[in-house]
N, C-alpha and C positions, 0 to 999 in steps of 0.2 A: 504493501502499500503504500503511496504518495505522501510521506507526510509535510514535507517541505522541502527544498531548494532553494533554501540561503547556505548552506554547508554544514557539513559536523564541525559541534562544537573541538579545539585542538587536544583539549585533556581529556574528552573522552577517548581521542583517538590511541590518545598514550597510554590507558592504560588498558584499551583491550587490545591492543599490540603488545603491551606486556602480559596480557593473556595469554593472547598465540605466541608469546612464545614457552610461556611451560607447556601449553599443548605441545609444540613442536619439538621442545626437549625431553619430555614426556614417550612422545612417539617414537624415536630416532635415538633414545640413552641406550638402550640393549643391544645397537648392531654391532658397536664394538664388546658386547659383554658377551656374545653369544659362546665363544669359545671358553672364557671363565665358566660361562654356567652350566657348559658340556660339561665341561669338568666338574661343576663345586657342585651339579645334580644327577651324575655320571649317565647322561644320555650323549647321543650324538649332533652332530655339527647342527647337521638339518634334522634333525627333535628341537631343538635348542631355540631355533627358529620360531615355534607354534608363539612365544612369548611376543613377538611382533607381529604373526597371522593372529592368535586371540582378538585383542588389543584393537587392528584395525577391522575386522570384520564389526565386532562390537560398533565399533565407530564409526563404521558405514552406516550400518542398521539402524542404529540410533537418530541418523541426520533424521529421519525419515517422522519423527517424533518432535524434535524440538523445534522445526520451522515452525508447528501451528504453534506449539507451545509459546512462543518467540512473538505471535501476531499474535498471540489470546492474550500474555500477563506483561507484554514487554520486551521486546530483543535481550536491551542490557544487562536489566533484573536477572532474566532468565540468566544471563551468561553468569553473572554473578555470586545465585544459587549452585551456579555448575563449579564451579571455582573454589566454593565450598566445601564439594562433595569431592572434587577434585583431591585438594588433601588429606581427605580421606584416603579413599583410595590408594593414593601412593604410600600412604603409612599401610595400607595393607600389602602389598608387593615389598614395601619393607621388612616387615616380621614373617613373610612366607616362609618356614622349614620343610619343605618340600613341590618338587618341581609341579605337581598339580596343585598347589596352593599359590604359587605364582600366577601359572595360565589363568585361577580361578580372580585371583584380584587385579591381573592385566586385563581381565575383561571388562572387571568393573570400570575399571581405569579409562579405560576407550567409552562409555555409554557416560561416562561423569566429563571426560574432554570433548565429546560431541559438540557440544555446543557453539562452542570457541567462535571458529570459523565461520561456521557458513551463516549462522548468527550477526555476527560481527557484519561482515560481508550486504549479508541483508538490510544491515539498518542503515549504512555507508547508502547502500542502493534508493533508502526511500529519504536521503537528506541532503544527495550530492546528488545535480544533473549529469547523465549519461556523457554530454563531452568533458564532463571534470573528474570523472568516476577512476578512471585507469589510471591517474597517475594517484590518488587518494588511497584506493583499493592496494596498490604497488607500496606506496609508504607506511600503511597499516600492517602490511607482509613483512616488512622487516625483520619485526618482533619474531613472526611464525620464520623465517629464514636463519635467524639469530640463532632460534633455538635451536633448531633441525643443527643447524652447527655446533653452537657448545655442545648437544646433548651428544653427536662422535667423540669429542673431547673429551667432556667429562665422564663418558661411560670409561672409554679408551682409559683414564688415570685411573677409575676409580678399580679395572678390573687389574692392571699393574700395581698398582700404592695402595689401594683400600679395601674394604667388602666390598664386593657386589650388590650390598645393599644402600651404602653412603648416600647416592643420587637420587633414591628414593626418599631420603628422611630431608635432603635439600627442597625436595620437587613440595613436600608439604607445607615446608615454610614458607616458601615462594607462591602456592597457589593461595594462602593463608592472607599475608600480607595482598595480594592482587584482587583478593576478594571485598578485603578492606575498601582499597580505591576506587574500585568497582561502583560499591555502595554510595560512598561520595560523591562520584560523578553522578548516579542517579537522580540524586536527589535534586544536582545541581540542571538538570538538564533541561531545557525549555521545552511547555507544553508539547510545542510542533513533532518534539523527536521522544517525546513521550504517548502516542498514540496506539494503541491498542484496538484488537477486532475482536469483537464480543461472537463466541462459535456458538452454535445454537446445535442440540441434540450430542448426541454422541460422539465424546471425545475421538476416541478410535476409527470410528468409522468416520469422523469428518477429518483423520489423516488420511486415507487412502480415498476417500475425492476429490482429496487437493491434490496428493499424488498420482491419482488419474488424471484428469485435468490437467498437469504436468507436461507430459508424457502420453496425451495426443496425438500436441504437438508436433510434427514430423522434426521441426527444426530443434527443438527438444529434446529428441530424441538422438538426433543427429548428436548434438552435445554431447548428451550423457553416456554414448558408446566410446564415443571419443576418450573422454577423461576417464572412463572405468578401463581404456586399454592404454594408456597414459598412465597411469597408476599402477598396472601389469607389466610392464617393459623396463619405464625407469627403477621402480621402487623395487621393483621382486630384485632386481642387480646391485642396485642402492643398498641394500641390506645387507650384502656378502662383501662390498669394496674391503671394506675392515680387515674383513676376514679372510680375505683374499690375499693382501698385504700385508698379511701376515705369517699365512701360511707359505709363501710362494717366494717370499723373500727375506723371511725370519729377522721381518721388524718389531720393536715391542706394540703391543696394544693400542699402551700412550699414543706413540708415531704414528699408529697405522692411522688411529682416532684422529691425530691433529693433523693431517694428511689429507684426510677427508673432509674435514672442518671447512676446509675453503671453496668446499660448493656452495655453503652458504657467505662467503666473500663474492666467490660469481656471482651470487642472488643478488646482494647487495648493489653492485655495480651495474645490473639490470634496473633495479629499484630503484637507484640517483637518477637515471638519465631517462627513467621509463617515459619522459613526457615528448619530450627529443628523438627517441625512439617512432612512436605512434606518429608525432609529425611526418619523419621521413620515409617509414617503410608500411606507413597501415597496418591494418589488422592481418591482413593477408601472406604480408612480405613478414613478418614477425613471427606469424606461427609457421612458415618453412623453413627460417632464420634458426627461430628455435629448437626446432630439429633436428636439423644438420645439426647445430652444434652439438646438441644432446647428445648424437649419434656419436662424433668424433670425442666425446670425449671419454664415454663410456668403450667406446670400440678400441681408445687407448687406451687408456687403463688395463683392460683384458691381454692385450699385445705386450704392451711395453715390454724395451727391456729391463729395466730394471723400478727399485721401487718410487726414485724420484721423479720418475716420469710423470705418475700418480699425480703427484701437486698440483700443477698448471692443467692437467685433464681433469681433475674436481672443480677447477675455477671453472672450467669450459662449459662442465657440463650444468654448474647450477649457473651460469649463465644462460644456458642453451632452455635447460628448462624453463625456466620464472620467465623468460621471454616467450616462450609455448601455454605455461600455465596460467601467465596472469590474464591472457588475452582470454583462453578460453573462461578463466577466472568473470572475467567480463563482459563475454554472451550469456553467460549462466545468469546474470543479474538483470539480464533483458528479457528471459525465453519467458515470462510470463510476468508481467510487470504488478499486476494487478492481483499478483499472489506470492511474493516475492521471495519472503519468506519459504513456501514450500516450495519452490525454484531452487533457491541454493541450499536448500539440507539436500535435497535429490539430487543435485550435481555432486556435493560433498560425500553423499552418501555412495555413489557409483565411484567417486575415486576411489575413495578408501577400501570400498569392497573389489575396486581391481587393486590394490597394493596385498589387502590380504590375499587374492589369489595370485599377484606374483608371491609373496613369501611363500604359500606354498609350495607351489610350483617349480619356485629356484630352488627350496630349501629337499626335494625332490631328486631335483638336475643334480647341484651339488654334489650328492650322493652317488651319483654314476657317470657325471659327464666331468665333475672339479668345478671350479668356482672360476677359472679365466671364460672358457665355454657357452657358461650362462649369463655372465657379465657382458661376451659380446652379444649375445642372443637378444638382452632390453636392447641395446645398442643400436642396433636392423629394424627391432622392434618398434623403438619409437620414431626412426627415420617413416617407417610406411608410414604409421597413423598420421604425422604430421603433415605429411607430402597428402594422403587422402582427404584429412580436414580442410587444406587448403585448399583444397580444389571445391571442396562440397563450399566453402565460404565465397570462392568468389561464382560460382553458379547461381549463389543465394542472391549478391550482390543484381544480377542481371533478370533473375526469376526469383523474388519473393516468395516465400509461404511460410504461414504460420507457425 
Protein backbone atom coordinates (compact mmCIF):
# COMPACT_ATOMS: atom_id res chain seq x y z
CA UNK A 1 0.00 0.00 0.00
CA UNK A 2 1.26 3.49 -0.82
CA UNK A 3 1.53 5.42 2.42
CA UNK A 4 3.74 8.36 1.56
CA UNK A 5 6.06 9.52 -1.16
CA UNK A 6 8.06 12.00 0.85
CA UNK A 7 10.89 9.56 1.51
CA UNK A 8 12.05 7.29 4.29
CA UNK A 9 13.22 8.83 7.61
CA UNK A 10 17.00 8.48 7.91
CA UNK A 11 16.93 7.04 11.44
CA UNK A 12 14.54 4.32 10.30
CA UNK A 13 16.83 3.31 7.43
CA UNK A 14 19.81 3.08 9.80
CA UNK A 15 17.92 0.96 12.33
CA UNK A 16 16.48 -1.29 9.63
CA UNK A 17 19.94 -1.66 8.11
CA UNK A 18 21.24 -2.75 11.52
CA UNK A 19 18.49 -5.37 11.69
CA UNK A 20 19.49 -6.52 8.20
CA UNK A 21 23.09 -6.80 9.44
CA UNK A 22 21.96 -9.20 12.16
CA UNK A 23 19.89 -11.20 9.70
CA UNK A 24 22.80 -11.49 7.25
CA UNK A 25 25.23 -12.44 10.02
CA UNK A 26 22.87 -15.11 11.33
CA UNK A 27 22.41 -16.56 7.86
CA UNK A 28 26.07 -16.85 6.86
CA UNK A 29 27.97 -17.25 10.14
CA UNK A 30 27.72 -21.03 9.91
CA UNK A 31 29.39 -21.28 6.47
CA UNK A 32 33.01 -21.20 7.71
CA UNK A 33 31.94 -23.13 10.82
CA UNK A 34 30.92 -26.20 8.79
CA UNK A 35 34.22 -28.12 9.15
CA UNK A 36 34.30 -27.29 12.89
CA UNK A 37 30.67 -28.39 13.33
CA UNK A 38 31.38 -31.60 11.40
CA UNK A 39 34.18 -32.41 13.85
CA UNK A 40 32.32 -31.19 16.94
CA UNK A 41 29.19 -33.26 16.29
CA UNK A 42 30.84 -36.14 14.38
CA UNK A 43 28.97 -35.66 11.08
CA UNK A 44 30.16 -35.35 7.47
CA UNK A 45 30.83 -31.98 5.87
CA UNK A 46 27.80 -32.44 3.62
CA UNK A 47 25.61 -33.26 6.62
CA UNK A 48 26.89 -30.24 8.55
CA UNK A 49 25.48 -28.03 5.76
CA UNK A 50 22.01 -28.86 7.10
CA UNK A 51 22.46 -25.96 9.52
CA UNK A 52 22.37 -23.71 6.44
CA UNK A 53 19.52 -25.61 4.79
CA UNK A 54 17.25 -25.68 7.87
CA UNK A 55 17.69 -21.94 8.45
CA UNK A 56 17.03 -21.10 4.80
CA UNK A 57 13.94 -23.34 4.49
CA UNK A 58 12.37 -21.81 7.60
CA UNK A 59 13.36 -18.32 6.49
CA UNK A 60 11.87 -18.84 3.05
CA UNK A 61 8.54 -20.34 4.09
CA UNK A 62 8.01 -17.78 6.85
CA UNK A 63 8.14 -14.91 4.36
CA UNK A 64 4.63 -15.71 3.17
CA UNK A 65 3.21 -15.00 6.62
CA UNK A 66 5.26 -11.96 7.60
CA UNK A 67 4.11 -9.92 4.59
CA UNK A 68 0.43 -9.83 5.62
CA UNK A 69 1.44 -9.46 9.29
CA UNK A 70 3.41 -6.36 8.37
CA UNK A 71 0.49 -4.95 6.42
CA UNK A 72 -1.84 -5.57 9.37
CA UNK A 73 0.27 -4.46 12.37
CA UNK A 74 2.86 -2.17 10.79
CA UNK A 75 5.99 -3.31 9.01
CA UNK A 76 8.60 -1.67 11.24
CA UNK A 77 6.77 -2.75 14.41
CA UNK A 78 6.70 -6.39 13.27
CA UNK A 79 10.43 -6.21 12.48
CA UNK A 80 11.11 -4.93 16.01
CA UNK A 81 9.26 -7.85 17.61
CA UNK A 82 11.02 -10.26 15.24
CA UNK A 83 14.38 -8.94 16.47
CA UNK A 84 13.36 -9.73 20.05
CA UNK A 85 12.51 -13.28 18.99
CA UNK A 86 15.77 -13.52 17.02
CA UNK A 87 17.74 -12.70 20.16
CA UNK A 88 16.09 -15.66 21.88
CA UNK A 89 16.64 -18.11 19.02
CA UNK A 90 20.30 -17.09 18.70
CA UNK A 91 20.78 -18.06 22.34
CA UNK A 92 19.02 -21.38 21.70
CA UNK A 93 21.64 -22.08 19.02
CA UNK A 94 24.41 -21.28 21.49
CA UNK A 95 22.95 -23.66 24.09
CA UNK A 96 22.55 -26.61 21.68
CA UNK A 97 24.25 -29.74 23.03
CA UNK A 98 23.66 -32.00 20.02
CA UNK A 99 23.54 -31.59 16.25
CA UNK A 100 19.81 -32.29 16.25
CA UNK A 101 19.22 -29.55 18.84
CA UNK A 102 21.32 -27.15 16.78
CA UNK A 103 19.26 -27.94 13.68
CA UNK A 104 16.03 -27.29 15.59
CA UNK A 105 17.37 -24.00 16.92
CA UNK A 106 18.53 -22.94 13.44
CA UNK A 107 15.06 -23.75 12.13
CA UNK A 108 13.53 -21.41 14.72
CA UNK A 109 16.18 -18.77 14.01
CA UNK A 110 15.26 -18.87 10.33
CA UNK A 111 11.64 -18.14 11.22
CA UNK A 112 12.41 -15.22 13.52
CA UNK A 113 14.96 -13.59 11.20
CA UNK A 114 12.60 -13.84 8.24
CA UNK A 115 10.71 -10.60 8.85
CA UNK A 116 13.58 -8.16 8.46
CA UNK A 117 14.54 -7.91 4.78
CA UNK A 118 11.17 -8.27 3.01
CA UNK A 119 9.21 -6.02 5.37
CA UNK A 120 11.92 -3.36 5.32
CA UNK A 121 11.98 -3.43 1.52
CA UNK A 122 8.19 -3.28 1.38
CA UNK A 123 8.17 -0.34 3.80
CA UNK A 124 10.72 1.49 1.64
CA UNK A 125 8.45 0.76 -1.31
CA UNK A 126 5.58 2.36 0.60
CA UNK A 127 7.39 5.61 1.36
CA UNK A 128 9.87 6.11 -1.52
CA UNK A 129 8.86 6.75 -5.17
CA UNK A 130 9.87 4.03 -7.66
CA UNK A 131 12.31 6.26 -9.56
CA UNK A 132 14.22 6.93 -6.30
CA UNK A 133 13.81 3.49 -4.80
CA UNK A 134 16.78 1.44 -6.08
CA UNK A 135 19.50 3.62 -4.49
CA UNK A 136 17.57 3.71 -1.17
CA UNK A 137 17.18 -0.08 -1.18
CA UNK A 138 20.88 -0.39 -1.98
CA UNK A 139 21.82 1.84 0.99
CA UNK A 140 19.55 -0.16 3.28
CA UNK A 141 21.11 -3.40 2.07
CA UNK A 142 24.59 -2.25 3.06
CA UNK A 143 23.64 -3.61 6.48
CA UNK A 144 22.85 -7.04 5.08
CA UNK A 145 25.98 -7.02 2.92
CA UNK A 146 28.14 -6.21 5.95
CA UNK A 147 26.31 -8.89 7.94
CA UNK A 148 27.03 -11.52 5.29
CA UNK A 149 30.69 -10.43 5.18
CA UNK A 150 31.10 -10.34 8.96
CA UNK A 151 29.38 -13.71 9.21
CA UNK A 152 32.20 -15.20 7.16
CA UNK A 153 34.89 -13.44 9.19
CA UNK A 154 33.34 -14.04 12.62
CA UNK A 155 32.44 -17.66 11.89
CA UNK A 156 35.96 -18.38 10.65
CA UNK A 157 37.52 -16.69 13.69
CA UNK A 158 35.31 -18.68 16.07
CA UNK A 159 36.14 -21.92 14.24
CA UNK A 160 39.87 -21.40 14.85
CA UNK A 161 40.14 -19.36 18.03
CA UNK A 162 36.93 -19.66 20.10
CA UNK A 163 34.05 -21.99 20.84
CA UNK A 164 31.69 -22.64 17.92
CA UNK A 165 28.81 -21.16 19.95
CA UNK A 166 30.47 -17.76 20.51
CA UNK A 167 28.91 -16.06 17.45
CA UNK A 168 25.42 -16.95 18.64
CA UNK A 169 25.89 -15.30 22.04
CA UNK A 170 27.02 -12.14 20.26
CA UNK A 171 24.05 -12.33 17.89
CA UNK A 172 21.65 -12.59 20.81
CA UNK A 173 22.98 -9.41 22.40
CA UNK A 174 23.06 -7.56 19.08
CA UNK A 175 19.45 -8.39 18.18
CA UNK A 176 18.30 -7.21 21.61
CA UNK A 177 19.96 -3.81 21.06
CA UNK A 178 18.51 -3.47 17.56
CA UNK A 179 15.03 -4.32 18.83
CA UNK A 180 15.26 -1.48 21.37
CA UNK A 181 16.34 0.94 18.65
CA UNK A 182 13.49 -0.12 16.36
CA UNK A 183 10.84 0.35 19.04
CA UNK A 184 12.16 3.89 19.49
CA UNK A 185 11.99 4.44 15.72
CA UNK A 186 8.39 3.21 15.56
CA UNK A 187 7.35 5.73 18.21
CA UNK A 188 8.80 8.58 16.15
CA UNK A 189 7.53 7.64 12.69
CA UNK A 190 5.06 10.02 11.01
CA UNK A 191 1.52 8.70 10.70
CA UNK A 192 1.85 8.17 6.94
CA UNK A 193 4.76 5.76 7.53
CA UNK A 194 2.79 3.73 10.09
CA UNK A 195 -0.33 3.01 8.04
CA UNK A 196 -1.78 -0.48 8.52
CA UNK A 197 -4.39 -2.49 6.65
CA UNK A 198 -7.23 -4.22 8.51
CA UNK A 199 -7.55 -7.82 7.33
CA UNK A 200 -11.03 -9.32 7.77
CA UNK A 201 -11.63 -13.06 8.12
CA UNK A 202 -9.21 -15.94 8.62
CA UNK A 203 -5.58 -14.77 8.71
CA UNK A 204 -4.12 -17.96 7.21
CA UNK A 205 -6.63 -17.94 4.37
CA UNK A 206 -5.73 -14.30 3.77
CA UNK A 207 -2.05 -15.23 3.44
CA UNK A 208 -2.79 -17.75 0.73
CA UNK A 209 -5.18 -15.37 -1.06
CA UNK A 210 -2.49 -12.70 -1.13
CA UNK A 211 0.13 -15.16 -2.38
CA UNK A 212 -2.24 -16.44 -5.09
CA UNK A 213 -2.92 -12.88 -6.20
CA UNK A 214 0.81 -12.25 -6.60
CA UNK A 215 1.69 -15.46 -8.46
CA UNK A 216 -1.31 -15.11 -10.78
CA UNK A 217 0.63 -12.34 -12.57
CA UNK A 218 2.95 -13.49 -15.35
CA UNK A 219 5.74 -11.02 -14.61
CA UNK A 220 5.66 -11.83 -10.91
CA UNK A 221 6.12 -15.52 -11.74
CA UNK A 222 9.10 -14.64 -13.95
CA UNK A 223 10.76 -12.65 -11.16
CA UNK A 224 10.05 -15.31 -8.52
CA UNK A 225 11.45 -18.20 -10.58
CA UNK A 226 14.52 -16.12 -11.41
CA UNK A 227 15.31 -15.24 -7.81
CA UNK A 228 14.79 -18.88 -6.74
CA UNK A 229 17.38 -20.04 -9.28
CA UNK A 230 19.70 -17.16 -8.38
CA UNK A 231 19.63 -18.23 -4.73
CA UNK A 232 20.13 -21.87 -5.68
CA UNK A 233 23.21 -21.38 -7.85
CA UNK A 234 24.95 -18.53 -6.03
CA UNK A 235 24.42 -19.52 -2.41
CA UNK A 236 24.62 -23.26 -2.94
CA UNK A 237 28.19 -22.61 -4.10
CA UNK A 238 28.84 -19.78 -1.64
CA UNK A 239 28.20 -21.96 1.41
CA UNK A 240 31.24 -24.09 0.55
CA UNK A 241 33.78 -21.45 -0.54
CA UNK A 242 35.45 -21.25 2.88
CA UNK A 243 35.50 -25.06 3.14
CA UNK A 244 36.95 -25.24 -0.39
CA UNK A 245 39.83 -22.91 0.51
CA UNK A 246 40.44 -24.78 3.77
CA UNK A 247 40.45 -28.24 2.20
CA UNK A 248 42.17 -27.43 -1.09
CA UNK A 249 44.89 -25.03 0.05
CA UNK A 250 45.18 -25.82 3.75
CA UNK A 251 44.48 -22.28 4.94
CA UNK A 252 42.93 -21.76 8.36
CA UNK A 253 39.19 -21.28 8.59
CA UNK A 254 39.69 -17.75 9.93
CA UNK A 255 41.81 -16.90 6.87
CA UNK A 256 39.26 -18.53 4.57
CA UNK A 257 36.48 -16.54 6.23
CA UNK A 258 38.43 -13.31 5.85
CA UNK A 259 38.93 -14.00 2.14
CA UNK A 260 35.25 -14.75 1.57
CA UNK A 261 34.37 -11.61 3.54
CA UNK A 262 35.53 -9.64 0.50
CA UNK A 263 32.23 -10.72 -1.08
CA UNK A 264 30.74 -8.02 1.12
CA UNK A 265 33.32 -5.46 0.02
CA UNK A 266 32.26 -6.04 -3.58
CA UNK A 267 28.62 -5.62 -2.61
CA UNK A 268 29.33 -2.35 -0.83
CA UNK A 269 31.26 -1.18 -3.88
CA UNK A 270 28.14 -1.64 -5.96
CA UNK A 271 25.84 -0.10 -3.34
CA UNK A 272 28.01 3.02 -3.13
CA UNK A 273 27.58 3.78 -6.83
CA UNK A 274 24.16 2.27 -7.54
CA UNK A 275 22.55 5.46 -8.82
CA UNK A 276 25.33 6.01 -11.36
CA UNK A 277 25.20 2.41 -12.57
CA UNK A 278 21.41 2.54 -12.97
CA UNK A 279 21.64 5.76 -14.98
CA UNK A 280 24.43 4.45 -17.19
CA UNK A 281 23.40 0.86 -17.89
CA UNK A 282 19.69 0.63 -17.06
CA UNK A 283 18.10 -2.38 -15.42
CA UNK A 284 18.69 -4.75 -18.33
CA UNK A 285 22.38 -3.84 -18.50
CA UNK A 286 22.78 -4.39 -14.76
CA UNK A 287 21.16 -7.81 -15.01
CA UNK A 288 23.51 -9.08 -17.72
CA UNK A 289 26.65 -7.50 -16.29
CA UNK A 290 25.85 -8.66 -12.78
CA UNK A 291 25.31 -12.25 -13.85
CA UNK A 292 28.53 -12.28 -15.87
CA UNK A 293 30.66 -10.85 -13.05
CA UNK A 294 29.16 -13.23 -10.47
CA UNK A 295 29.84 -16.19 -12.77
CA UNK A 296 33.45 -15.14 -13.37
CA UNK A 297 33.97 -14.78 -9.61
CA UNK A 298 32.69 -18.27 -8.82
CA UNK A 299 34.55 -19.91 -11.70
CA UNK A 300 37.80 -18.20 -10.67
CA UNK A 301 37.42 -19.49 -7.11
CA UNK A 302 36.74 -23.01 -8.39
CA UNK A 303 39.67 -23.08 -10.82
CA UNK A 304 42.18 -20.69 -9.22
CA UNK A 305 45.79 -21.76 -8.84
CA UNK A 306 46.01 -20.68 -5.20
CA UNK A 307 43.91 -19.34 -2.35
CA UNK A 308 45.10 -15.79 -3.06
CA UNK A 309 43.05 -15.79 -6.27
CA UNK A 310 39.93 -16.20 -4.17
CA UNK A 311 40.30 -12.72 -2.62
CA UNK A 312 39.66 -10.62 -5.76
CA UNK A 313 37.30 -13.30 -7.06
CA UNK A 314 35.16 -13.03 -3.91
CA UNK A 315 34.99 -9.25 -4.29
CA UNK A 316 34.02 -9.65 -7.95
CA UNK A 317 31.37 -12.20 -6.99
CA UNK A 318 29.88 -9.80 -4.43
CA UNK A 319 29.87 -6.89 -6.86
CA UNK A 320 28.21 -8.90 -9.61
CA UNK A 321 25.73 -10.65 -7.35
CA UNK A 322 24.42 -7.45 -5.77
CA UNK A 323 24.27 -5.78 -9.18
CA UNK A 324 21.93 -8.56 -10.31
CA UNK A 325 20.06 -9.07 -7.05
CA UNK A 326 19.42 -5.39 -6.33
CA UNK A 327 17.80 -5.07 -9.75
CA UNK A 328 15.60 -8.08 -9.01
CA UNK A 329 14.67 -6.57 -5.64
CA UNK A 330 13.61 -3.31 -7.23
CA UNK A 331 11.39 -5.20 -9.68
CA UNK A 332 9.91 -7.15 -6.76
CA UNK A 333 8.69 -3.95 -5.07
CA UNK A 334 6.57 -3.24 -8.14
CA UNK A 335 5.23 -6.75 -8.90
CA UNK A 336 1.97 -5.98 -7.08
CA UNK A 337 2.05 -2.39 -5.73
CA UNK A 338 -1.30 -2.67 -3.95
CA UNK A 339 -0.05 -5.83 -2.16
CA UNK A 340 3.58 -4.86 -1.74
CA UNK A 341 4.08 -6.61 1.60
CA UNK A 342 2.85 -9.92 0.20
CA UNK A 343 4.75 -9.45 -3.08
CA UNK A 344 8.12 -8.71 -1.49
CA UNK A 345 7.62 -11.48 1.06
CA UNK A 346 6.93 -13.90 -1.79
CA UNK A 347 10.13 -12.70 -3.46
CA UNK A 348 12.19 -13.27 -0.32
CA UNK A 349 10.50 -16.63 0.21
CA UNK A 350 11.50 -17.87 -3.23
CA UNK A 351 15.03 -16.48 -2.80
CA UNK A 352 15.66 -18.31 0.45
CA UNK A 353 13.95 -21.50 -0.64
CA UNK A 354 16.36 -21.37 -3.57
CA UNK A 355 19.23 -20.99 -1.10
CA UNK A 356 17.95 -23.95 0.88
CA UNK A 357 17.68 -26.09 -2.25
CA UNK A 358 21.15 -24.96 -3.30
CA UNK A 359 22.74 -25.76 0.06
CA UNK A 360 21.07 -29.19 0.09
CA UNK A 361 22.11 -30.01 -3.48
CA UNK A 362 25.62 -28.67 -2.96
CA UNK A 363 25.95 -30.69 0.24
CA UNK A 364 25.25 -33.85 -1.74
CA UNK A 365 27.50 -32.76 -4.61
CA UNK A 366 30.59 -32.02 -2.51
CA UNK A 367 30.53 -35.53 -1.07
CA UNK A 368 30.61 -37.02 -4.57
CA UNK A 369 32.39 -34.49 -6.79
CA UNK A 370 34.27 -32.20 -4.40
CA UNK A 371 33.97 -28.51 -3.64
CA UNK A 372 35.64 -27.17 -6.81
CA UNK A 373 33.23 -28.67 -9.37
CA UNK A 374 30.26 -27.78 -7.16
CA UNK A 375 31.29 -24.11 -7.05
CA UNK A 376 31.91 -24.11 -10.82
CA UNK A 377 28.37 -25.35 -11.50
CA UNK A 378 27.07 -22.44 -9.42
CA UNK A 379 28.99 -20.01 -11.61
CA UNK A 380 27.67 -21.45 -14.85
CA UNK A 381 24.14 -21.56 -13.47
CA UNK A 382 23.94 -17.93 -12.38
CA UNK A 383 25.17 -16.80 -15.80
CA UNK A 384 22.38 -18.71 -17.56
CA UNK A 385 19.80 -17.33 -15.11
CA UNK A 386 20.93 -13.72 -15.67
CA UNK A 387 20.94 -14.04 -19.46
CA UNK A 388 17.43 -15.54 -19.43
CA UNK A 389 16.02 -12.84 -17.13
CA UNK A 390 17.72 -10.10 -19.13
CA UNK A 391 15.98 -11.32 -22.27
CA UNK A 392 12.66 -11.50 -20.43
CA UNK A 393 13.13 -7.94 -19.16
CA UNK A 394 13.85 -6.74 -22.70
CA UNK A 395 10.69 -8.44 -24.02
CA UNK A 396 8.63 -6.88 -21.25
CA UNK A 397 9.78 -3.38 -22.19
CA UNK A 398 8.38 -3.89 -25.68
CA UNK A 399 5.39 -6.06 -24.74
CA UNK A 400 4.27 -5.19 -21.17
CA UNK A 401 2.46 -7.93 -19.28
CA UNK A 402 0.63 -7.91 -15.95
